[in-house]
C-alpha positions in Angstrom: 60.7 132.0 -17.6 63.1 134.9 -18.2 63.3 137.5 -15.4 63.4 140.2 -18.1 60.2 138.9 -19.6 58.5 138.8 -16.2 59.7 142.3 -15.4 58.6 143.5 -18.9 55.1 141.9 -18.2 54.8 143.9 -15.0 56.2 147.0 -16.5 53.9 146.8 -19.6 50.8 146.5 -17.5 52.1 149.1 -15.1 52.5 151.4 -18.1 48.8 150.9 -18.9 48.0 151.8 -15.2 50.2 154.9 -15.4 48.6 156.0 -18.7 45.1 155.7 -17.3 46.3 157.5 -14.2 47.7 160.3 -16.4 44.4 160.6 -18.2 42.7 160.7 -14.8 45.0 163.6 -13.7 44.6 165.5 -17.0 40.8 165.4 -16.4 41.3 166.6 -12.8 43.6 169.4 -13.9 41.3 170.5 -16.7 38.1 170.3 -14.6 39.3 171.5 -11.2 42.6 173.3 -11.9 45.1 173.7 -9.0 42.8 175.4 -6.6 41.9 175.0 -2.9 39.3 172.2 -3.2 41.7 170.2 -5.5 44.3 170.5 -2.8 41.7 169.3 -0.3 41.1 166.2 -2.4 44.7 165.4 -2.7 45.1 165.7 1.1 42.1 163.5 1.7 43.3 160.9 -0.9 46.8 160.9 0.7 45.5 159.8 4.1 44.2 156.3 3.1 47.0 156.0 0.6 49.5 156.6 3.5 47.9 153.9 5.6 47.7 151.6 2.6 51.4 151.9 2.0 52.1 151.7 5.8 50.0 148.5 6.5 49.6 146.8 3.1 51.9 147.3 0.1 55.0 148.2 2.1 55.3 146.7 5.5 53.0 143.7 4.9 54.5 142.7 1.6 58.1 143.0 3.0 57.3 140.7 5.9 54.8 138.3 4.3 56.3 137.4 0.9 59.7 136.1 2.0 58.1 133.9 4.8 55.3 132.7 2.5 57.9 131.7 -0.1 59.8 129.8 2.5 56.7 128.0 3.8 55.6 127.2 0.3 59.1 125.7 -0.5 59.4 123.5 2.7 55.8 122.6 3.9 52.8 120.8 2.5 50.0 122.7 0.7 47.5 122.3 3.6 50.0 124.3 5.9 50.3 127.0 3.2 46.5 127.3 3.0 46.2 127.5 6.8 48.7 130.3 6.9 46.9 132.2 4.2 43.6 131.8 6.0 45.0 133.1 9.3 47.0 136.0 7.9 44.0 137.2 5.8 41.7 137.1 8.9 44.0 139.1 11.2 44.8 141.6 8.4 41.2 142.2 7.6 40.1 142.6 11.3 43.0 145.0 12.1 42.3 147.2 9.1 38.6 147.3 9.9 39.3 148.6 13.4 41.8 151.2 12.1 39.2 152.3 9.5 36.4 152.8 12.1 38.8 154.8 14.2 39.9 156.9 11.3 36.4 157.8 10.2 35.5 158.9 13.7 38.6 161.0 14.1 38.8 162.4 10.6 38.8 166.1 11.7 41.9 165.5 13.9 43.5 163.3 11.2 43.2 166.1 8.6 44.4 168.7 11.1 47.5 166.6 11.8 48.2 166.0 8.1 47.4 169.4 6.7 47.5 172.0 9.5 47.5 174.8 7.0 43.8 174.0 6.2 42.9 174.9 9.8 43.7 178.6 9.4 41.1 181.2 9.2 39.3 181.6 5.9 40.0 178.0 4.8 36.9 176.4 6.5 35.5 175.2 3.1 38.7 173.4 2.2 39.0 171.8 5.6 35.4 170.6 5.7 35.7 169.2 2.2 38.9 167.3 3.2 37.2 165.9 6.3 34.1 164.6 4.3 36.3 163.0 1.6 38.6 161.5 4.2 35.7 159.8 6.0 34.3 158.6 2.7 37.5 157.1 1.4 38.9 155.6 4.7 37.5 152.1 3.9 39.6 152.1 0.8 42.5 150.9 3.0 40.6 147.7 3.9 40.1 146.9 0.2 43.7 147.7 -0.7 45.2 145.8 2.2 43.5 142.6 1.1 44.5 143.4 -2.5 48.1 143.7 -1.2 47.7 140.3 0.5 46.4 138.8 -2.8 49.2 140.4 -4.8 51.8 138.9 -2.5 50.3 135.4 -2.9 50.0 135.7 -6.7 53.6 137.1 -7.1 54.9 134.3 -5.0 53.2 131.8 -7.4 54.8 133.8 -10.2 51.4 135.2 -11.4 52.5 138.8 -12.0 49.8 139.8 -14.6 46.7 140.4 -12.4 48.4 142.3 -9.6 50.1 144.6 -12.2 46.8 145.2 -14.1 44.3 145.9 -11.2 45.5 149.5 -10.5 44.0 150.3 -13.9 40.6 149.8 -12.3 41.1 152.6 -9.8 42.0 155.0 -12.6 39.1 154.0 -14.8 36.7 154.3 -11.8 37.9 157.9 -11.0 37.8 158.8 -14.7 34.2 157.6 -14.9 33.3 159.4 -11.8 34.8 162.7 -13.0 32.9 162.4 -16.3 29.5 161.1 -15.0 29.0 162.0 -11.4 30.3 165.6 -11.0 26.8 167.1 -11.5 25.4 164.9 -8.8 27.2 166.6 -6.0 26.9 170.1 -4.6 30.7 170.0 -4.2 31.7 168.5 -7.6 35.0 167.2 -6.5 33.3 164.8 -4.1 32.7 162.6 -7.2 36.4 161.7 -7.2 36.0 160.2 -3.7 33.2 158.0 -5.0 35.5 156.9 -7.8 38.2 156.0 -5.4 36.0 153.7 -3.4 34.5 152.1 -6.5 38.1 151.4 -7.7 39.1 149.8 -4.4 36.1 147.4 -4.5 36.8 146.4 -8.1 40.5 145.7 -7.5 39.6 143.5 -4.6 37.0 141.5 -6.6 39.4 140.9 -9.5 42.3 139.8 -7.2 40.1 137.6 -5.0 38.8 135.9 -8.1 42.4 135.2 -9.3 43.2 133.6 -5.9 40.0 131.4 -6.3 41.2 130.2 -9.7 44.6 129.4 -8.3 42.9 127.4 -5.5 44.3 129.4 -2.6 41.6 131.9 -1.8 41.5 132.4 2.0 38.6 131.0 4.0 37.5 133.4 6.7 36.6 131.9 10.0 36.0 133.1 13.6 39.2 131.4 14.9 40.9 134.6 15.8 42.7 133.1 18.8 44.2 130.2 16.8 45.3 132.6 14.1 47.0 134.8 16.7 48.8 131.9 18.3 50.1 130.5 15.0 53.9 130.6 15.2 54.4 131.5 11.6 51.8 134.2 11.8 53.6 135.6 14.8 56.9 135.5 12.9 55.2 137.6 10.1 53.9 140.0 12.8 57.4 140.3 14.3 58.8 141.1 10.9 56.1 143.6 10.3 57.1 145.6 13.4 60.3 146.9 11.9 58.8 146.9 8.4 56.0 149.2 9.6 58.7 151.5 11.2 60.7 151.5 8.0 57.7 152.3 5.8 56.3 154.8 8.3 59.6 156.7 8.1 59.0 157.3 4.4 55.3 158.1 5.0 56.2 160.5 7.9 58.4 162.3 5.5 55.5 162.5 3.0 53.2 163.7 5.8 55.6 166.4 6.8 55.9 167.5 3.2 52.2 167.6 2.8 51.8 169.6 5.9 54.5 172.1 4.9 52.9 172.4 1.4 49.5 173.4 2.9 51.3 176.5 4.3 52.7 177.5 0.9 50.7 179.3 -1.8 47.5 177.6 -2.9 48.1 175.0 -5.5 51.3 173.8 -4.0 49.9 170.4 -3.0 48.4 169.9 -6.5 51.7 170.9 -8.2 53.6 168.4 -6.2 50.9 165.7 -6.8 51.1 166.2 -10.6 54.9 166.2 -10.5 54.8 163.0 -8.5 52.5 161.5 -11.1 55.1 162.1 -13.8 57.8 160.6 -11.5 55.6 157.5 -11.1 56.2 156.5 -14.7 59.9 155.5 -14.4 59.7 154.5 -10.7 56.7 152.1 -11.4 57.7 150.9 -14.9 61.2 150.1 -13.8 61.8 150.2 -10.0 58.5 148.7 -8.9 58.5 146.1 -11.7 61.9 144.9 -11.0 61.4 144.9 -7.2 58.2 142.9 -7.6 59.9 140.3 -9.7 63.2 140.2 -7.7 61.8 139.8 -4.1 60.4 136.3 -4.6 63.4 135.2 -6.6 65.9 136.6 -4.0 63.9 134.9 -1.3 64.1 131.6 -3.1 67.9 132.0 -3.6 68.3 132.7 0.1 66.1 129.7 1.1 68.4 127.4 -0.9 71.7 129.2 0.1 72.5 130.1 -3.5 74.7 133.1 -3.0 75.9 133.1 -6.6 72.3 133.5 -7.9 71.5 136.1 -5.2 74.5 138.2 -6.2 73.7 137.9 -9.9 70.1 138.9 -9.4 71.1 142.2 -7.6 73.8 142.8 -10.3 71.2 142.3 -13.1 68.7 144.6 -11.4 71.1 147.5 -10.8 72.4 147.4 -14.4 68.9 147.7 -15.8 68.1 150.5 -13.3 71.1 152.6 -14.5 70.7 151.8 -18.2 67.1 153.0 -18.2 67.0 155.2 -15.2 69.7 157.7 -16.1 68.1 158.7 -19.5 64.8 158.9 -17.7 66.2 161.4 -15.2 67.8 163.4 -18.0 64.5 163.5 -19.8 62.7 164.7 -16.7 65.1 167.5 -16.2 65.6 168.7 -19.8 62.0 168.1 -21.0 60.0 169.1 -17.9 58.2 172.1 -19.5 57.2 170.0 -22.6 55.9 167.1 -20.5 53.9 169.2 -18.0 52.5 171.6 -20.6 51.5 168.9 -23.1 49.8 166.8 -20.4 48.2 169.3 -18.1 48.0 172.8 -19.7 44.3 172.7 -20.5 41.2 174.4 -19.1 41.8 175.6 -15.6 45.4 174.5 -15.4 47.2 177.7 -16.5 50.8 178.8 -17.5 51.8 179.6 -14.0 50.7 176.1 -12.9 52.8 174.6 -15.7 56.0 176.5 -14.5 55.5 175.5 -10.9 54.9 171.9 -11.7 57.9 171.7 -14.0 60.1 173.0 -11.2 58.9 170.2 -9.0 59.4 167.7 -11.7 63.1 168.7 -12.2 63.6 168.7 -8.4 62.3 165.1 -8.1 64.3 164.0 -11.1 67.6 164.8 -9.3 67.0 161.7 -7.2 65.3 159.5 -9.7 68.2 156.9 -9.9 68.3 156.8 -6.1 64.5 156.1 -5.9 64.9 153.3 -8.5 68.0 151.8 -6.9 66.3 151.6 -3.5 63.6 149.3 -5.1 66.4 146.9 -6.0 68.7 147.2 -3.0 66.1 147.1 -0.2 64.8 143.7 -1.4 68.3 142.4 -1.0 67.8 142.8 2.8 64.1 141.8 2.8 64.8 138.5 1.1 67.1 137.6 4.0 64.4 138.7 6.4 66.5 141.6 7.5 64.2 144.5 7.7 66.0 146.4 10.5 68.9 147.5 8.5 66.8 149.4 5.8 64.8 150.8 8.7 67.9 152.3 10.4 68.9 153.8 7.1 65.4 155.2 6.5 65.4 156.9 9.9 68.7 158.6 9.1 67.4 159.7 5.7 64.2 161.1 7.3 66.3 163.3 9.6 68.5 164.4 6.7 65.4 165.2 4.5 63.9 167.5 7.2 67.3 169.3 7.5 67.2 169.7 3.7 63.6 171.0 3.9 64.7 173.7 6.4 67.4 174.8 3.9 65.6 174.4 0.6 61.9 175.4 1.2 62.6 179.1 2.1 64.7 179.2 -1.1 62.6 177.4 -3.7 59.2 176.8 -1.9 57.4 173.6 -3.0 60.3 172.4 -5.2 62.5 172.3 -2.1 60.2 169.6 -0.8 60.7 167.6 -4.0 64.4 168.1 -4.1 64.9 167.0 -0.5 63.1 163.7 -1.3 65.3 163.2 -4.3 68.5 163.9 -2.5 67.4 161.7 0.4 66.7 158.8 -2.0 70.3 159.1 -3.3 71.7 158.9 0.2 69.4 156.0 1.0 70.5 154.0 -2.1 74.2 154.7 -1.4 73.9 153.5 2.3 72.1 150.3 1.2 74.7 149.5 -1.4 77.6 150.1 0.9 76.2 147.8 3.6 75.4 145.1 1.1 79.0 145.2 -0.1 80.5 145.3 3.4 78.4 142.2 4.5 79.5 140.3 1.3 75.9 140.0 0.1 76.6 141.8 -3.1 79.9 141.8 -4.9 79.9 144.0 -8.1 81.5 142.4 -11.2 84.7 143.7 -12.7 82.9 145.2 -15.7 81.1 148.2 -14.1 83.7 150.8 -15.2 83.4 149.5 -18.8 79.5 149.7 -18.4 79.7 153.4 -17.5 82.2 154.2 -20.2 79.9 152.6 -22.8 76.7 154.4 -21.4 78.2 157.9 -21.2 78.3 158.6 -25.0 74.7 157.5 -25.3 73.6 159.8 -22.4 75.5 162.8 -24.0 73.7 162.1 -27.4 70.4 162.0 -25.6 71.0 165.2 -23.7 72.0 167.1 -26.9 68.7 166.3 -28.5 66.7 167.3 -25.5 68.6 170.6 -25.0 68.1 171.5 -28.7 64.3 170.8 -28.4 64.0 172.9 -25.3 65.7 175.8 -27.0 63.6 175.6 -30.2 60.1 174.9 -28.9 57.8 177.1 -26.8 55.6 174.5 -25.2 53.1 177.0 -23.7 52.6 178.8 -27.0 51.9 175.5 -28.7 48.9 175.2 -26.5 47.0 177.0 -29.3 47.6 173.9 -31.4 47.4 171.0 -28.9 47.5 168.2 -31.5 50.8 169.7 -32.9 52.2 170.0 -29.3 51.4 166.3 -28.6 53.0 165.3 -31.9 56.1 167.2 -31.2 56.5 165.8 -27.8 56.1 162.3 -29.1 58.6 163.1 -31.9 61.2 164.5 -29.4 60.9 161.5 -27.1 61.0 159.0 -30.0 64.1 160.7 -31.5 65.9 160.9 -28.2 65.2 157.1 -27.5 66.4 156.2 -31.0 69.6 158.2 -30.6 70.2 156.7 -27.1 69.6 153.0 -28.0 71.5 153.4 -31.3 74.6 154.7 -29.4 74.2 151.9 -26.9 74.2 149.4 -29.7 77.3 151.0 -31.3 79.1 150.8 -28.0 78.4 147.0 -27.9 75.3 146.6 -25.8 72.9 143.8 -26.8 69.5 142.7 -25.4 71.0 139.4 -24.4 73.3 141.2 -22.0 70.2 141.8 -19.8 68.3 138.6 -20.3 68.4 136.2 -17.4 66.6 132.9 -16.7 64.6 132.7 -13.6 
């Protein structure tokens, strides 16, 4: 199967997820605005999300998928099934204990993550954040097992279900915001119920997919045998540095959230909505390519096929630049249009649009770095080298906080976004330099030609976006929302047409980026 086709499948389904997520956020913006209780929800939602990324999607996948792929390639099916049973058992038990502790300690957890909510006069926000944190903490158990199932399905090249299931979370939150708001004295609590319902639905769908594949884990009480399993212990040893690496990024997010709670009310929400827009290119391109590449890179490493390994990285980086550079330009030059058209309704006012747009532009400065990390880091993970990306991540964390100290007093919440973007560029650069120095990745001779052919297309795209920004008042167009939506779609469509037409004139063809798995 073509890697491009696999990546397109993941990207297409991720697009559905991001669209439903966008609809979800539009409803939240319209119903609740960017006020104190909305900030409290995003703080509470960020806590289980942080732990999910720490223990599940990030560290666990990085340690589990390469070893699972190796075991599947070299050992009989019964050994593979035994490994799945034991890993699932230990993962579930560990996360249940963490969840119980988190629910008991919710006030201290919220205080640590959002100390600004503990100040005098913000008791309502703090209490709301604590209630929602307690209610949503079990979400990490569901999502950790979902991450386990996704890793198995992706290893078996079943990319569709893992890419689709995030849609269920968004649909659940949309349903809750439409149907359950009147059932709560504090209306925003309905969103917490939607989060939990979405987690249960995702787990049910993925577990069913494992059953159809014949590899669903069988839970037993053999905890001691699972703990003593040498392969399980190897995964745990790999998870140590992986957790450290992922926690570095999450610590950065935690610090930024904490700082944002000390900034003007609405800052957490502005950053959350800007992050939602950034998730479109990072998920559609970076996550999709990373998901497809990691199992393939692991297989190439297992068979000592350095030529295929190098070609896979080369292929991923070219796609990242070909599609990531125009996306970054679009985020910078069309920020007002995007934010106003998507969120400027109901309680989300003009000032909120301006503040969110500033954050979008700041994030966009590092978009290509964020995307490139998704390609370059798996180059280390596939070789079961997690320590090198961790060391780089620690350096970037320190750099990010230095940048926060310089930028936040100057541009407030946008400084938090810009520090993340600049840190991502440094992270990607360090990963690339080390891959080259170790001989893992050797760029081809045609990279200069690649950039010379892409540059005219980028200039053509930028000219259209600048012209549109000068001629259109996106806030005033709020009086005719249908026209505003139509104009935004037209500007994006024309820009894409100009960009890809100029690429074609410069000699690019789809077959240049098609590769057999």
